[in-house]
Backbone bond lengths (Angstrom), bond angles and torsions (degrees), N, CA, C in turn:
res aa  C-N    CA-C-N  psi(-1)  N-CA   C-N-CA  omega(-1)  CA-C   N-CA-C  phi
1 M - - - 1.468 - - 1.533 111.10 -
2 N 1.353 115.33 -47.06 1.457 119.56 179.81 1.521 111.52 -62.87
3 N 1.355 116.23 -39.28 1.466 119.64 178.32 1.516 111.22 -62.96
4 W 1.342 116.89 -39.65 1.454 120.49 179.18 1.526 111.15 -64.38
5 V 1.334 116.59 -39.29 1.468 120.66 177.97 1.522 110.37 -63.29
6 K 1.346 116.80 -41.92 1.461 120.54 179.31 1.529 111.03 -64.26
7 V 1.344 115.63 -42.69 1.473 119.62 178.55 1.523 110.60 -63.14
8 K 1.329 116.53 -41.71 1.456 120.85 -179.61 1.524 111.62 -63.15
9 K 1.339 116.42 -35.78 1.467 119.94 179.16 1.521 112.14 -70.74
10 T 1.335 117.19 -31.10 1.464 120.24 -177.74 1.527 112.91 -86.24
11 M 1.340 117.73 -11.94 1.461 120.21 -176.61 1.530 113.95 -60.32
12 P 1.348 119.83 -42.58 1.477 118.14 177.46 1.520 112.65 -56.69
13 L 1.355 116.85 -40.50 1.455 120.43 178.61 1.527 110.92 -65.62
14 V 1.328 116.47 -40.44 1.470 120.78 179.15 1.526 110.41 -62.09
15 W 1.325 116.15 -46.16 1.457 119.55 -179.90 1.524 111.08 -65.24
16 M 1.329 117.17 -35.85 1.459 120.72 178.84 1.526 110.65 -64.69
17 I 1.338 116.00 -44.68 1.470 120.11 178.51 1.528 110.15 -64.18
18 T 1.344 116.65 -41.37 1.462 120.78 178.60 1.526 111.06 -61.19
19 G 1.334 116.14 -43.23 1.464 119.96 178.18 1.517 112.51 -63.72
20 T 1.342 116.41 -39.04 1.466 120.60 178.84 1.521 111.03 -64.81
21 V 1.332 117.15 -44.14 1.470 121.30 178.46 1.522 110.72 -63.62
22 A 1.344 116.99 -42.93 1.468 120.57 179.16 1.524 110.99 -62.97
23 F 1.334 116.17 -40.55 1.468 119.99 178.28 1.525 111.11 -63.98
24 A 1.346 116.64 -42.68 1.467 120.73 179.32 1.530 111.30 -63.86
25 L 1.334 117.06 -39.65 1.467 120.26 178.35 1.528 111.46 -65.82
26 A 1.334 116.40 -43.17 1.470 119.76 177.64 1.521 110.86 -63.22
27 W 1.319 116.11 -39.20 1.469 121.61 177.41 1.529 110.07 -62.01
28 Q 1.336 117.11 -45.57 1.461 121.64 179.14 1.533 111.19 -61.49
29 M 1.319 116.93 -41.23 1.463 121.04 179.13 1.522 111.16 -64.66
30 M 1.328 117.38 -40.82 1.464 120.49 177.63 1.527 111.46 -64.05
31 A 1.326 116.19 -38.08 1.463 120.11 178.58 1.535 111.05 -64.50
32 R 1.323 116.50 -38.05 1.463 120.12 179.07 1.528 111.76 -70.94
33 V 1.333 116.44 -34.23 1.468 120.73 -179.03 1.528 111.38 -73.64
34 Y 1.348 116.68 -47.00 1.465 120.80 -173.74 1.523 113.75 -93.16
35 G 1.330 117.81 -15.50 1.455 120.30 178.42 1.504 113.09 89.74
36 P 1.337 117.37 159.60 1.467 121.81 -175.32 1.527 113.91 -67.97
37 L 1.334 117.30 -18.20 1.462 119.19 -179.84 1.530 111.36 -70.39
38 L 1.340 116.75 -29.38 1.462 121.12 -177.98 1.533 112.90 -104.88
39 V 1.340 116.71 -38.84 1.464 120.60 -178.24 1.526 108.98 -133.20
40 A 1.331 116.79 117.25 1.459 121.01 177.16 1.527 109.56 -77.09
41 T 1.312 117.38 147.81 1.461 121.29 177.91 1.539 109.52 -74.63
42 P 1.334 117.74 161.01 1.469 119.65 176.31 1.530 112.65 -57.11
43 A 1.339 117.20 -39.45 1.464 120.15 -179.88 1.524 110.94 -64.69
44 E 1.340 116.86 -44.73 1.471 120.41 178.54 1.526 110.69 -62.85
45 T 1.329 116.36 -38.20 1.466 120.05 179.94 1.522 111.15 -65.32
46 L 1.331 116.92 -44.20 1.464 120.41 179.13 1.522 111.06 -64.41
47 E 1.332 116.94 -40.07 1.465 120.19 176.49 1.524 110.73 -61.03
48 S 1.331 116.45 -39.66 1.459 120.29 178.96 1.525 111.47 -68.00
49 V 1.344 116.41 -36.10 1.471 119.74 176.63 1.524 110.26 -62.04
50 V 1.327 116.59 -43.88 1.466 120.83 178.49 1.521 110.45 -60.95
51 R 1.342 116.44 -43.37 1.472 119.82 178.48 1.519 111.31 -62.21
52 L 1.332 116.48 -39.78 1.463 119.66 -179.53 1.524 111.41 -61.60
53 F 1.338 115.97 -45.82 1.463 119.16 -174.42 1.525 113.39 -84.74
54 T 1.313 116.99 1.14 1.462 120.46 169.12 1.528 110.51 -105.08
55 S 1.331 115.43 5.74 1.464 121.30 178.44 1.524 109.21 -109.87
56 P 1.347 118.33 116.08 1.470 120.24 -178.84 1.532 114.06 -55.10
57 P 1.350 120.36 -41.48 1.472 118.69 177.67 1.527 112.93 -61.30
58 A 1.347 117.66 -39.17 1.458 120.73 179.62 1.524 110.94 -67.96
59 V 1.334 116.94 -38.88 1.466 120.72 177.02 1.533 110.11 -63.54
60 A 1.336 116.27 -41.11 1.466 120.02 177.47 1.525 110.89 -64.48
61 T 1.336 116.74 -37.51 1.468 121.35 177.21 1.520 110.70 -62.29
62 F 1.332 116.43 -46.59 1.461 120.94 178.74 1.524 110.91 -62.84
63 S 1.323 117.08 -43.84 1.466 121.44 -178.49 1.530 110.98 -62.57
64 R 1.328 115.85 -38.19 1.473 120.04 -179.90 1.528 110.58 -63.80
65 T 1.325 115.57 -47.17 1.472 119.18 179.92 1.521 111.20 -67.22
66 L 1.335 117.63 -41.17 1.467 120.85 178.96 1.525 110.60 -59.66
67 G 1.331 116.62 -41.13 1.463 120.03 177.68 1.516 111.60 -61.26
68 R 1.336 116.50 -42.13 1.471 119.87 178.29 1.528 111.32 -65.70
69 V 1.327 116.35 -39.99 1.469 120.37 179.43 1.522 110.42 -62.27
70 L 1.338 117.59 -47.51 1.462 121.17 -179.10 1.519 111.12 -64.27
71 L 1.338 116.95 -38.62 1.462 120.51 178.02 1.526 110.45 -64.88
72 A 1.343 116.35 -47.06 1.468 120.22 -179.12 1.523 110.99 -64.07
73 L 1.340 117.30 -42.31 1.465 120.41 -179.97 1.522 110.91 -66.03
74 G 1.335 116.95 -40.98 1.462 120.24 177.44 1.520 112.26 -61.79
75 L 1.341 116.29 -42.88 1.460 120.13 178.67 1.524 111.03 -66.23
76 Q 1.336 116.29 -37.37 1.468 119.77 177.10 1.523 111.10 -61.80
77 I 1.334 116.20 -45.37 1.473 120.33 -178.57 1.526 110.66 -64.18
78 I 1.332 116.49 -45.84 1.473 120.21 -178.72 1.527 110.77 -64.62
79 A 1.351 116.19 -49.17 1.460 119.74 -178.00 1.525 111.11 -67.74
80 G 1.343 116.63 -43.59 1.461 119.65 -179.41 1.516 111.81 -63.58
81 L 1.339 116.51 -41.62 1.467 120.98 -179.97 1.522 110.75 -66.79
82 A 1.336 116.93 -46.97 1.467 120.55 -176.48 1.531 111.64 -66.51
83 V 1.322 116.02 -52.22 1.474 119.66 -177.53 1.527 110.61 -69.84
84 G 1.338 116.92 -38.45 1.455 120.25 179.25 1.516 112.40 -64.50
85 M 1.335 117.20 -41.11 1.463 119.84 177.67 1.522 110.59 -66.20
86 L 1.329 116.23 -39.11 1.464 119.53 177.89 1.527 110.69 -61.77
87 A 1.339 116.46 -44.07 1.467 120.70 178.37 1.528 111.08 -67.84
88 G 1.343 116.74 -30.74 1.454 119.61 177.15 1.518 112.34 -68.87
89 F 1.334 116.88 -35.52 1.462 121.21 178.50 1.531 111.84 -74.92
90 Y 1.349 114.55 -38.84 1.470 119.87 -174.43 1.535 109.67 -122.52
91 P 1.331 118.45 103.20 1.475 121.10 -178.35 1.523 114.05 -56.97
92 W 1.348 117.50 -28.46 1.463 118.78 -179.37 1.533 111.24 -66.93
93 V 1.350 116.58 -28.51 1.470 119.49 175.91 1.529 109.79 -67.35
94 E 1.328 117.01 -40.87 1.464 120.39 177.12 1.523 110.80 -61.45
95 D 1.337 116.55 -42.72 1.463 119.86 178.54 1.526 111.15 -65.13
96 L 1.328 116.22 -37.90 1.457 120.86 179.96 1.523 111.68 -64.30
97 L 1.339 116.49 -39.49 1.461 120.97 -176.42 1.528 113.47 -87.61
98 K 1.325 117.39 -10.43 1.464 120.77 -174.28 1.525 113.34 -55.84
99 P 1.356 120.72 -44.97 1.472 119.44 178.85 1.526 112.93 -60.29
100 A 1.357 116.99 -43.91 1.461 120.06 -179.17 1.526 111.17 -66.22
101 I 1.331 117.43 -41.68 1.467 120.58 179.06 1.522 110.28 -65.03
102 S 1.334 117.31 -40.37 1.468 121.10 178.85 1.513 111.26 -61.82
103 I 1.332 116.87 -39.08 1.466 120.61 178.88 1.522 110.49 -66.92
104 L 1.345 117.09 -44.02 1.469 120.60 179.77 1.524 111.49 -62.08
105 V 1.341 116.59 -36.50 1.467 120.43 179.69 1.520 111.00 -72.91
106 A 1.335 116.86 -38.14 1.460 120.96 -173.53 1.528 113.59 -80.38
107 V 1.345 116.65 -32.56 1.472 120.00 -175.87 1.526 109.92 -71.30
108 P 1.333 118.56 131.96 1.478 120.76 176.97 1.528 111.07 -60.49
109 P 1.345 118.20 142.89 1.469 120.64 -178.42 1.525 113.70 -55.27
110 V 1.323 117.04 -39.68 1.471 119.83 -179.20 1.523 110.20 -62.53
111 A 1.338 116.80 -42.93 1.460 120.59 -179.16 1.525 111.37 -63.43
112 L 1.344 116.96 -42.81 1.458 119.94 -179.98 1.525 111.21 -65.40
113 A 1.337 116.53 -40.20 1.467 119.71 177.69 1.529 110.43 -62.17
114 L 1.328 117.45 -39.82 1.471 121.09 178.38 1.526 111.07 -65.30
115 V 1.342 117.12 -39.10 1.466 120.46 178.28 1.525 110.33 -62.81
116 V 1.337 116.36 -42.84 1.472 120.08 178.84 1.525 110.36 -60.54
117 I 1.343 116.84 -41.11 1.470 120.33 179.85 1.523 110.70 -65.67
118 F 1.349 117.33 -45.37 1.462 120.89 -177.58 1.524 111.65 -64.54
119 V 1.351 116.58 -37.23 1.459 120.20 -175.40 1.526 111.75 -82.55
120 F 1.333 116.90 -44.80 1.467 120.77 -171.93 1.528 113.53 -109.78
121 G 1.338 117.99 -6.47 1.450 120.37 -177.64 1.512 112.02 85.85
122 G 1.330 116.44 174.78 1.461 121.44 -179.10 1.518 111.35 -90.78
123 G 1.318 117.29 152.45 1.448 121.05 178.87 1.512 111.52 156.63
124 E 1.322 116.08 174.20 1.457 121.49 -176.33 1.518 112.19 -65.45
125 R 1.336 117.08 -40.14 1.458 120.14 -179.96 1.531 111.05 -64.40
126 Q 1.318 115.99 -38.33 1.455 120.23 -179.36 1.534 111.06 -66.47
127 V 1.334 116.64 -36.02 1.471 120.76 177.51 1.523 109.98 -62.80
128 V 1.333 116.87 -47.48 1.466 121.37 -179.98 1.528 110.23 -64.81
129 A 1.342 116.66 -41.63 1.464 120.48 -179.31 1.525 111.17 -62.57
130 A 1.335 116.90 -41.10 1.468 120.19 179.07 1.520 110.92 -63.91
131 A 1.334 117.61 -42.41 1.469 121.18 179.43 1.525 111.18 -65.40
132 V 1.336 116.98 -39.84 1.470 120.40 179.21 1.522 110.13 -64.99
133 A 1.336 117.00 -45.19 1.469 120.72 -178.92 1.520 111.70 -62.42
134 L 1.324 116.81 -36.76 1.461 120.65 -177.97 1.529 112.18 -75.69
135 G 1.331 117.62 -33.05 1.458 120.77 -177.81 1.520 114.60 -92.61
136 F 1.327 117.13 -14.90 1.468 121.83 -176.49 1.534 113.93 -58.53
137 P 1.356 119.85 -45.73 1.479 119.34 -176.34 1.525 113.82 -57.42
138 L 1.331 117.63 -33.49 1.462 120.78 -179.27 1.521 111.14 -62.82
139 L 1.327 116.98 -48.99 1.462 120.75 -178.56 1.524 111.65 -74.64
140 Y 1.309 116.76 -32.33 1.473 120.56 177.53 1.526 110.45 -62.31
141 G 1.331 116.48 -49.22 1.466 119.66 179.90 1.514 112.45 -62.39
142 G 1.335 116.62 -39.47 1.459 120.02 178.16 1.517 112.08 -65.28
143 A 1.332 117.01 -38.01 1.469 120.44 -179.51 1.526 111.31 -68.66
144 V 1.326 117.22 -39.43 1.473 120.19 178.26 1.523 110.25 -59.95
145 T 1.328 116.30 -47.57 1.468 120.54 179.70 1.526 111.47 -64.48
146 A 1.342 116.69 -40.17 1.468 120.58 -177.50 1.524 111.96 -65.36
147 V 1.326 116.94 -41.88 1.468 120.37 -179.09 1.527 110.45 -62.04
148 R 1.324 116.48 -40.10 1.460 120.43 -176.43 1.526 112.55 -78.21
149 S 1.332 117.23 -6.80 1.466 120.01 178.77 1.525 112.64 -111.87
150 V 1.343 117.15 13.21 1.470 120.83 176.55 1.531 109.11 -62.46
151 D 1.326 116.01 142.67 1.464 122.79 -177.42 1.537 110.65 -54.76
152 R 1.349 115.83 114.57 1.461 120.54 -178.11 1.529 112.12 -67.43
153 G 1.333 115.63 -30.11 1.459 118.50 177.76 1.521 111.88 -63.74
154 L 1.327 116.12 -41.59 1.466 120.95 177.68 1.523 110.78 -63.35
155 L 1.340 116.54 -43.59 1.466 120.34 -179.38 1.535 110.87 -64.48
156 E 1.337 116.10 -39.48 1.460 119.84 179.22 1.525 110.65 -64.28
157 M 1.323 117.06 -39.55 1.462 120.85 178.54 1.529 110.63 -63.58
158 L 1.331 116.51 -41.11 1.470 120.07 178.71 1.526 110.94 -63.91
159 R 1.324 116.23 -37.70 1.473 119.14 179.14 1.534 110.96 -69.14
160 V 1.333 116.26 -40.44 1.470 120.30 -179.67 1.525 110.66 -60.43
161 F 1.325 117.01 -41.33 1.467 121.45 179.76 1.529 112.27 -85.78
162 R 1.328 116.33 7.50 1.467 122.71 176.12 1.526 112.71 53.08
163 V 1.312 114.35 47.34 1.467 120.32 176.65 1.529 108.16 -71.88
164 P 1.326 119.25 133.97 1.471 121.05 -179.74 1.527 112.32 -56.57
165 K 1.335 115.50 150.46 1.458 121.23 -177.44 1.530 111.89 -58.06
166 A 1.337 116.71 -40.56 1.466 120.08 -179.05 1.532 110.66 -63.30
167 T 1.332 116.40 -40.14 1.468 120.67 178.63 1.523 110.76 -67.63
168 Q 1.345 116.98 -39.51 1.459 120.75 176.36 1.529 110.66 -59.22
169 L 1.326 114.76 -41.74 1.462 119.57 -178.78 1.518 111.40 -63.98
170 L 1.354 116.58 -46.97 1.463 120.81 -175.57 1.526 112.71 -78.61
171 A 1.336 117.36 -32.23 1.464 120.44 -174.43 1.519 113.27 -92.24
172 A 1.327 117.71 -22.01 1.465 120.02 -175.87 1.527 112.33 -120.66
173 Y 1.316 116.46 -57.87 1.465 119.43 -171.52 1.529 113.00 -68.08
174 V 1.343 117.13 -49.66 1.475 119.66 -175.46 1.532 111.49 -63.62
175 P 1.367 120.24 -51.11 1.467 118.47 178.88 1.523 113.16 -61.54
176 A 1.341 117.44 -41.08 1.462 119.95 -179.61 1.518 111.16 -65.56
177 T 1.324 116.94 -38.66 1.461 120.51 179.42 1.520 111.00 -67.97
178 L 1.333 117.13 -42.23 1.468 120.39 177.76 1.528 110.77 -63.00
179 Y 1.322 116.15 -39.82 1.468 120.52 179.45 1.530 110.57 -61.76
180 S 1.335 117.07 -45.05 1.459 121.25 179.45 1.523 112.06 -73.34
181 L 1.331 115.35 -24.80 1.462 120.20 -175.90 1.525 113.23 -85.40
182 L 1.342 117.22 -6.05 1.465 120.79 -175.15 1.530 113.34 -53.67
183 P 1.342 120.43 -49.11 1.475 118.75 179.22 1.526 113.01 -58.14
184 S 1.337 116.46 -38.67 1.469 119.81 178.76 1.526 111.23 -67.16
185 I 1.341 116.80 -37.26 1.469 120.28 179.41 1.533 110.55 -66.11
186 L 1.341 116.23 -42.96 1.465 119.81 178.68 1.530 110.75 -63.64
187 L 1.327 116.42 -39.40 1.466 119.97 176.99 1.519 110.57 -67.02
188 A 1.334 116.59 -37.87 1.456 120.89 179.89 1.525 111.83 -66.79
189 A 1.343 117.73 -29.42 1.471 120.67 179.54 1.531 110.55 -61.27
190 G 1.337 116.64 -50.42 1.453 119.77 178.36 1.514 111.98 -65.65
191 L 1.337 116.46 -39.19 1.463 120.46 179.75 1.518 111.01 -64.18
192 T 1.331 117.03 -40.32 1.461 120.94 -178.29 1.522 111.63 -64.40
193 V 1.337 117.14 -41.49 1.466 120.00 178.18 1.513 110.26 -59.26
194 R 1.325 117.67 -47.32 1.465 121.19 -178.96 1.521 111.88 -65.17
195 L 1.342 116.04 -45.10 1.461 119.77 -177.27 1.523 111.73 -66.70
196 L 1.329 115.92 -41.06 1.459 118.62 -176.68 1.521 111.37 -68.29
197 I 1.330 117.40 -41.61 1.468 119.51 179.20 1.523 110.26 -67.61
198 M 1.338 116.88 -35.99 1.458 119.84 174.65 1.531 110.45 -61.54
199 A 1.342 116.28 -42.79 1.456 120.39 178.43 1.534 110.80 -64.89
200 E 1.343 117.31 -36.86 1.464 119.99 177.03 1.528 111.08 -61.64
201 V 1.331 116.08 -40.47 1.466 119.94 179.29 1.527 110.56 -64.64
202 I 1.345 116.43 -44.02 1.467 120.57 -176.19 1.527 111.17 -71.52
203 V 1.330 115.67 -46.16 1.467 120.18 -177.55 1.524 110.96 -70.65
204 G 1.339 116.73 -36.90 1.461 120.23 -178.76 1.513 112.33 78.26
205 V 1.346 117.16 50.88 1.463 121.25 179.79 1.529 110.12 -67.11
206 D 1.338 115.26 161.20 1.462 120.62 -174.32 1.523 112.38 -64.23
207 R 1.344 117.65 -38.32 1.458 120.08 -176.60 1.525 109.78 -145.62
208 G 1.315 115.40 137.15 1.458 120.36 -179.35 1.521 110.18 159.27
209 I 1.330 115.83 169.43 1.460 120.18 -179.46 1.523 110.72 -63.94
210 G 1.338 116.52 -34.37 1.465 119.56 177.88 1.511 112.00 -59.26
211 Q 1.329 116.56 -45.05 1.469 120.15 177.73 1.524 110.85 -65.68
212 A 1.337 117.02 -39.93 1.466 120.64 178.98 1.529 110.93 -62.50
213 L 1.337 117.14 -39.89 1.460 120.51 177.75 1.527 110.97 -65.32
214 S 1.322 116.89 -40.05 1.467 120.61 178.78 1.522 110.94 -62.77
215 Q 1.325 116.65 -44.02 1.460 120.22 178.99 1.522 111.64 -66.18
216 A 1.332 116.50 -40.06 1.467 120.34 178.47 1.528 110.76 -64.42
217 R 1.325 117.54 -36.12 1.466 120.93 178.64 1.522 110.39 -66.13
218 V 1.337 116.29 -41.31 1.467 120.04 179.65 1.516 110.78 -63.06
219 H 1.339 117.53 -39.55 1.468 121.92 -177.92 1.530 112.69 -90.42
220 M 1.344 117.11 5.36 1.465 121.90 -179.68 1.528 111.77 55.17
221 A 1.332 115.97 38.69 1.466 121.36 178.03 1.535 108.61 -87.88
222 T 1.321 115.25 78.49 1.463 120.86 -173.77 1.530 112.26 -61.25
223 A 1.322 117.33 -43.01 1.465 120.69 -179.08 1.527 111.12 -61.24
224 E 1.334 116.93 -37.72 1.460 120.17 178.77 1.527 111.30 -67.91
225 I 1.346 116.85 -38.65 1.464 120.27 177.51 1.529 110.29 -61.85
226 F 1.334 116.16 -46.41 1.468 120.13 178.85 1.530 110.95 -65.05
227 A 1.328 116.73 -34.67 1.465 120.37 178.88 1.530 110.81 -63.98
228 W 1.332 116.42 -44.14 1.457 119.28 178.87 1.526 110.87 -65.63
229 M 1.338 117.00 -35.76 1.462 120.08 176.00 1.524 111.00 -61.80
230 L 1.320 116.27 -41.37 1.466 120.76 178.33 1.526 110.62 -65.70
231 V 1.314 116.28 -40.08 1.470 120.85 177.65 1.528 110.52 -63.43
232 M 1.335 116.95 -40.92 1.460 120.66 178.29 1.526 111.02 -61.38
233 A 1.341 116.99 -43.83 1.465 120.67 179.02 1.533 110.84 -63.07
234 A 1.343 116.66 -42.80 1.463 120.53 179.11 1.529 110.95 -64.89
235 T 1.335 116.89 -35.20 1.466 120.96 178.92 1.520 110.86 -63.90
236 V 1.343 116.08 -43.48 1.467 120.08 178.46 1.524 110.27 -61.15
237 L 1.338 116.90 -45.22 1.469 120.54 179.53 1.527 111.28 -62.26
238 L 1.330 116.28 -38.81 1.464 120.20 179.19 1.519 111.23 -65.20
239 I 1.327 117.03 -46.15 1.466 120.67 179.63 1.523 110.32 -62.10
240 E 1.336 116.79 -44.30 1.464 120.32 179.47 1.532 110.91 -63.11
241 G 1.337 117.16 -39.37 1.457 120.41 178.61 1.511 112.42 -63.64
242 V 1.327 116.94 -42.87 1.466 120.73 178.78 1.527 110.38 -64.01
243 M 1.328 116.30 -42.02 1.468 119.86 179.96 1.519 111.50 -64.66
244 L 1.336 116.42 -42.21 1.464 119.81 178.58 1.531 110.69 -62.13
245 Y 1.331 116.46 -38.86 1.465 120.31 178.32 1.529 110.71 -63.71
246 L 1.338 116.21 -44.73 1.461 119.95 -179.93 1.520 111.15 -63.96
247 V 1.334 115.94 -39.52 1.461 119.28 179.56 1.522 110.79 -66.42
248 K 1.341 116.46 -44.16 1.462 119.58 -179.48 1.521 111.72 -64.09
249 S 1.328 116.71 -35.90 1.461 119.44 -175.51 1.523 113.54 -85.16
250 H 1.342 117.97 -17.72 1.462 119.80 -177.31 1.530 112.31 -122.82
251 V 1.323 116.96 -62.81 1.465 119.58 -173.58 1.525 111.57 -67.62
252 L 1.356 117.23 -43.68 1.457 119.16 179.88 1.529 111.52 -67.36
253 A 1.332 116.29 -30.57 1.464 119.17 174.51 1.523 110.43 -64.14
254 W 1.343 115.71 -39.66 1.473 118.87 175.25 1.522 110.92 -63.76
255 Q 1.350 116.67 -41.16 1.458 121.17 -179.72 1.537 111.11 -61.65
256 A 1.336 116.41 -37.23 1.463 120.48 -179.00 1.536 111.54 -71.54
257 R 1.330 117.45 -27.59 1.466 120.08 -178.30 1.519 113.11 -81.59
258 R 1.351 116.14 -10.06 1.458 119.31 -175.96 1.527 111.33 -65.39
């Protein structure tokens, strides 16, 4: 029985490793079929990743984009949480913002990034602003739903003991909303990386992964393009891992004390 439990616990890891190996084999086969000019092999991509992170300019490029991603994601979380909670408390605010949110959801990301460039010009702030505008509706919608699903029993207890409104907000609404908003935040992390790098390519900022991808495309440096793609995927996993750790150590601890 104990052996079966141990095997059952290790199965997700086994399947994950199997999926990774299968993906690498399919990638290798595609590289052999289409050639190195179109598809770099996994080995060439890893070699290019090593070259990138042993090159100070490439490290600075990655750091610049990572800083923009963290800034944009932080602004999305703050704005989405604040505005979403406000709309959750007051339905008229949700109705007021519905046309603007519908437009942000419906407009293609490329079109919105172009509008930001035409109106405000190109630059680092415009890249971050475009990423925030594109990712905001996801967190806003999640926050509205989360606020309206807060445990009514807990809220009633706070009212009975006449807990101040500010304390209710910080002790009940914010932690509960963040807890419910976690899946949306994790989804927003990957979305923000993609949107921000796309905005970097369109805007043409001085330094960033978007500019590096544009230069690699011009020089047909396929291995470098694949290397940056791998770095982007690893960045998303890293951000999600850090967020999960913070949630487990803080928000879930609050959930357990309820």
